[in-house]
N, C-alpha and C positions, 0 to 999 in steps of 0.2 A: 780620868773621871771627872764627870760633871756634876756639880750640885747646884740644885735650884732652891732659894729661900722664899718664902712667902712675901711678895711684896718687891722683890730685888730682881735684878737681872742676873743672867747667867753669869758664873765666874768659874774660873778654872782651878781645878784642885790636882794636886799631884801627891800621890800617896806612896810611900816606900814600905815594903813588906820585909819583914826580917824573919827567916825561917830557922828553927831549932835542928841542928844537927847538919852534916855534910851533905852535899848535892849527890843523889843517886848516880852510878855509873851503868853502862850497858851490862855489866857481868854481876851486878849487885842484886839483881832480882827485884820484885816489888817492894816498896817500902813498907815498913811494918805497921799495923794499925795503930792508931793513937791509943793511949791509955784510956781506961773506961772512964766516961764522964768527960773527956776532953775532945772537943769537936774538931779542932784543927791545931796543927803545930805552927801556923803562921800567925803573926801579929802585926799591927800596924807600927812601924817606927817613927814616921812623923807625917805632917801634912804641910803643904804649902800652897798658899792663895796666890794666883797671877790674875791681875784684872783692874778693871776700871768701872766706869759707870754705864757701859753699854753690855752688849751681848759678845761675850769672849769665849772662844772655843779652842781647845788644844787638839791637833790632829795628829801629830808624830813625836816620838820620843826616843832618844838614842842614850845609850848608857856609855860612858867614858870611865877611865881608870880613876878620875878625880871627881866624878859627879854625873852629870845628865845634860843633854841638850832638850828643849822643848820648842815645838813649832806649832803655829796656829795662826787664828786670825782674831782681831778685835775690832770694836765698833767704838770709835770716839777715844776719849783719853784712855791711858793706862800707865800705871805706876812703874817706874824704874828705879833701880837704885840711886841714880843721879838726879831723880826728880820725875815729874809728870810729863809724859810725852802726848802731845795732842795728835788726833788723828789727821790723815792727808786727804781722806776721801771717804766713800761709803763704807768700806771695810778696808782694814790694813793687814799686811802680814805682819807676824813677829816671830823672833827666834830668841830664846832665853838660856841662859846656863845657871845650873843650879849644882852647889857642892854637894859632898855626900851626905851632909847632914841637913839637906833642904833649903840652905841660905841662897838667896837670889843673887848671883855674882854680876851679871849684866843682862841687859834686855834692848834689843834692837827692834824698831819698827821699818816697814818698807811699804810705801803706799803711792797710789796714784790717785786722780779724781775719782776714779771708778773703782769696783771691787777688785780687792786683792786678797789671795789666801796663800799660805803656806801649808802644804799638805803633809809633807813628811821631811825627816831630817836623818841624815847619816853621820856617824861620827868617824873622822879619821884623824892621824896624827898633826895634820896642819890645822884642823879645826872643823867646823861642820859644814856639810854640803846641803842645801835646801831646795826641794822641790816646790815650785812657785806657779799659781794661776794667777794671772794679772788681766784686768781688763782695760789698762791704760797703758801709760809708760812710765816705768819705774827708772828713775836715775840714781844709781849707785856710784858714788863718788863724782865722777864726770862722764860716766858711761851710761846712756841710755838703752833700754831694752827695745825700743822701736825707732826706726829712721823716720825722717820727715815724710817719705812715700809711704809707709807702712801706716802712720798715723792718718794720712790723708785717706787711705783705703780702710781704715778702721781695722787692721788686722791685729791679731793678739796671739803672737806665737808664744809657744811653751818656754819656760825660764828656768835656769838653774843658777843658784846663787852660792858662791863659796866665801866662808868667813874665817878668819883666823881664830885661834883659841882665845884671844883678848876680847873677841867681839868687833874687830875692826874688818870692814869688808876687804876680801883679797880679790875677787872677780865675780863676773855676772856675764851669763850667756845665753842668748836667744837661740833657740834651735829654729829650723826653717818651717814654715806653714803659714797659711793665712790666718788660722785659728788653732788653738791647742792648749793643752796644760800639761805640766809634769805633775803626778800624782804620788809616785813613789819612789823612794831612792833608798838604798841599803848598801853596806859596805863590810868588807872583810880585810882586816888589816887598812891597807891603802887603795884597795881595790873598789871601786864604786860601780853600781848599777842602777840606773835610772830608767823609770817606766811612765808612760803616759799617753796622751793622743794628740794627733797633729793633722789638720785638715789641709790636704794640698790639692788644689783643683787643677793645676796645669801640669800633672804628669810627675814621673819619678823624679826625685831631688836627694842630693846627699845631705843628711842632717848633720854631718861634720862629728867631731869628738870635743870632749868638753877639756 
């Protein structure tokens, strides 16, 4: 959910909804109508604001047993539990972990001098996996997303990022292609599927595995 306030930039708002009663099953039939005068059985549990002084957007969300992950992009400084993180470039990707009661556990940013966005996030037992679009070179730990030759040719391959449950980076992988972006990632247990686009001008290539 995005909220715009007069005279202020966009901020990221996460809302948790609590629904009365158990979840319907395939054999339970349609849910009963709400009592007379009651419009809905869903109510807001909490709101959490994540953002800074620029234009910040949430693009992906994934539920876990103990909270949820949020992925998106921020412009400029952004507040984290351990202080304010300054931007690296034009836009930076961010990934955040929230507890079940909406408290921000950790927030990590990833940026190059160009535009960088986290479009989607999936939850696994090892931590979140993030689909990223980058216009430059991200360096996670000591691993860059582009080789010097790719930088020379100004290639922007699609990127997947793995983070552990405590917010420390686990791995980062660039898929093959002159340009591209990972746009969606989903998980079922520890199985993960990622989707996006990649421009390959010089014929078929093996994109590899994550």
